[in-house]
C-alpha angles and dihedrals in degrees: 000000000000131000132241130197134173137176128191120189111223090173120053089221089071093054097081090057098042095113093045091055095039090053091051094051092047093052090053089065096046096122094046087067116020096157101072143334138209144174138201115209124192110210149121104027118229116248118264111282091020130098131212119223131186110209130191126194125192088204110095088201095056111154099220096174089057089052092051089052091052092048090051091052090050101041112009121235117052131175124182106218110176146355125199121165106313094339126096130186117211135177115218129186107239146040116332094219092055093044090050092051090050093050093048091051094048103062134006092212092056121089134189105225095177142352137188135083105293110013125103121179128196124179138158145163119265139054118335092231089057092045091052091052098041092049093041091227092179090072095064123107123186149118100272142346145191131211139188137191111199134216100183119232107146106038147008122299102254138136090251091048091055122098145283100066121197122192098157135046111284090348124115141161137209120192141193110193142037133280116211099193099047094114094055092042091048091056089047092051092047088059086055092055099262116144127211132201100187142027093241117131092221091062086057092054090047090049092048090056092047091051092048092050090047087056093055104267123137120241091255093049090048091053093047086054089061088066089063103031105036119072121202137046123298151150111212128198111188126194125206134173090265105036142311141273138213131212133172122192117252094265093046098198091152114085123248136161131184128200130184137190132167088269104044152000119224134186128190144156090244134025093233086073090056095043091072090068123097112257093018096133089058097045126114102249128193143153110246112247118248113264095010124124116222118191137179127186139180114269114252115246 
């Protein structure tokens, strides 16, 4: 079944309470996805010439300080930013792609969950209510965020198999639904140089978007391509450095609702997740149309 939530701050005064509101939204969809939960938060841009990575280690005895020292020797500047459960966020001076390759070659137990300049991803197995408390989601500030509660259908219940999935810098995807041609599409994308860490169909959709963007498509064009190239039923919520986008397949059998005020835009699988937001009763509320791409981005200043 799964549950999706997203919140985009149109007004800067909402940003300090982003995590508080996101946590409340996620908990509302606890029973839609009791297997695992995860969030992508966009905040605190890395300095020019630096990259931000979210790392996960399955080893409870992971020596993070030792890793930071090795990264400093390999790349130069390193700044540990945050630690939550078995996740750590670090800023590293250098190119994100090169740093990712170094990390993946260093330790089989270490995973790059996200990379870019502003994205941070945290995800774990277990009830969303427990996840929200364990990761202290209410502490987060930021410009926008996505969340997911998972009821597994296509792959094992693991941390890596949890959403969000990120296969491109500052790009991530959460998904409610099922893709029937993901194995064939995965093989095709591998021939285009895309790499995969799981057998999850959502990772394939994320990689498809990354590939299309790499080939020069806009985000809207990449999502429109999903309507032709992805078989199945789905609601997608896609995060980028500047905002997020929503797409439902042409049949639109998976629920979705969007609400907008002068202060925020919110998306969720059910309205009750939006009802916890301030100003929700006065919001403009609608169900996204099948096969239509909806996007919101930060205003240029």
